[in-house]
N, C-alpha and C positions, 0 to 999 in steps of 0.2 A: 415227386413232384423235382421237375424240370424246365421250365418253360420260355422262349426264346422268342422276345417281340422284334423283327423288323419292323424299324420306325424312317418314313422318311416324314419328316419338318413338312405344317401344313397338311401332309395326307390325311387319309381317314386312321389312317393307325395312332392319329394325336385321340382317336376316341379310344381306343383300345390301352393304349397308355396310360389316361385317364384312369380308364375302371381299374387296371392293376394298383393305380396307386390309392385311388377309394378303396381300394378290398387290404389294401393291404400288404403281396403275395408277393414273396422271393420271385425272382424272376431276371434273365440276363435280356441286356439291351445292346442292340447294332442299329446305330444310326448313322442313316445316310446322307451327305451333305447335300441342303437343296438343292447346289448348283451343277449334280453326278446324278441324281434321282433320277431322270429320262434314259441316261446314260447304261447307269446299272442296272434297272429295270428292260434295259433292250439286249443284257449280257447273258450268255446259254446258260453260266452259273444260277445265275436269280432264276432264268425258265424254271429251272430244275425245281424248284420248291413253287413258283407264283407263276402257271403255264403263261398268264397273262402279261407278266410283268407289272402288276399292281401292286400295295402297300394298303393294310397292312397285311403281313405275314404272322402266324401264329405258328412256334413249334411248342407244341406237348409230345415230350419226348420226343417219337421220330413220327411223329402225325403232323402233315402243315395243313393248317387255317385258314381262309383266306372267310374275306369279307368281314365289315366292321362290326356290325348288328348281330350276324349269327357270331361269330367269338366270344363278344361279353355275352350273349345270351351261355354260352357255352361255360365262358368261369364264371358264372354265379350259379351256374345250374353243378355244375363239380366241387367247385371250390368254393362254396358262398358256404357263412359261416353257421344258416338257420336255414327255415324256410320262403324269409323274404331277403338272402343273400346279407345280411347285416342291418335291414332295410333300407338296401338300395333296389327293391319293389314290394310291392304290394304281395298281399299271401294269393296264391293262385285262384285260389275258390272265392275271390272278394270283388266285390262289384269293379272296387278301383282298377284291378287289375286288367281290366279292358282296357280303362281310359291311359293307367300306363303303358300297354302294346299299342294303343294307337301313337301314343307322341313318341314311343320308344321308336316306331318305326315312319311316322310322318316324317322324322327328324335326315329320314333318306329316301322312303319313296316320295312322300310329298314333293319334299323341297330338291330334290336333283336334276328336274329334269328342267326349271324355269332357270335355275343355280348354273349348270353346266353350258347354257345358251348364252346366258350373262355371260359368266367367263370366255367360251370360245369369242361372240362376239365385240368385245370391248377389249379384251388382251391375248388372247393365247392366239384367234385366227394373223396370221398378214392382214392387214389393215385392207389388201384391197379384194379381200375373201371376208371381209366384215358386212354382216348386213346390217346400216340401222332399223330397217321396220322388223327386225330379229331380236335383235338388241330392245328394242321398244316393249313386244311383245314379252319377254324372258321377262323384265323389270316388270312387267303389270305381273304377273303371275307370283312373278318374288312375295311382291306389294301383297297380293291377296294372299298367301300364303301366311303372311306374318301378320297381319290386319286377324288372320281365321285364330294365330297364337295369342295374340294378344290380346283376342275381345274374352279368349278361353282363360287365361289367364289372369287377367282382371286385377286386382289389389293383392294376389298374392305374393308368396316368395318364390314358388316356384311352381311348377305346371300340376303338382298334384298335391301340392300345399308346403310336402316335407320333396328333402332334396333326390331325386330318385335318379336311376341309370336313363332312364327316360330326359333327363336335365340334358347330360352327355353329350347324348345323340342333339339334339335339339342345339348344345350350347355351342357344339361345331361349327353346324353352319351361320350361326349367331357370327362365330369368332372371323368366320373365312368371309361371308358377306362384309364385315367392316376391313378386314386386312384388305380387300379391294375397292375400297372407299367407297361404298353400295348404305352406307351405315345410313344414308337419307330414307331408306325403303324399310326402314325398322319403326314401329308404332315407339312410342316415349316408355309405358312399362317394359316392353321388350329390350332396348336399352338399360331399364335399371335392373334387368331379370341380369342381365349380363353384366353388371357392374358387382351384383351378389356373384355370382358364377367364378368369377374370377379373382373373390378371396377369397376362392377355398384351398388350402393348404396346397391338397392335389394337385392342382390346375398349374401351381405355382412351382413345384415340379415338372410338369410336362411343360408349362412357357420357359424352365431354363435349357429346353435341350429343343423347343422348337423355335 
């Protein structure tokens, strides 16, 4: 096994790095400093493995793999210890597996539009190109999505009760939202959920390079 992760702090490669640590896999890490990741993403050399210039990229041998959720599924299917990847997902023939898949993908598909629009119209776009109306719409969408997640979480420690890879997927978006100063959009139990997530030893290792 020869795994290499191209990692840019704050990007979705955080998810893959977190999972690699939770699984205890051996891997090589190539970190692009935050200040340089856009420049590197435009380079011809990086585009050879990531045509869109995005992160993450995981190399398994010579095969480059893109998309954080797909990479996570791949790692657990190929290198997981058993049919639950060491408890990182329910058994595939269980009803809980459907809920696991729901939250695994909600962390990306459900939240990306609102959070991307919020980032664009509060931080990334030049001020003259930002739309207050779009920012307000995005805030509403993000708040609605996290209210949904908070209602599902209830008083549980994790989305399925015990920690799974779905918590990595969703937890990354909580991390990102807090990072841009939008924690007021998060319900109290989601904020408490993040406090539990960031105590995990695997997250502490991710944080040291992110």
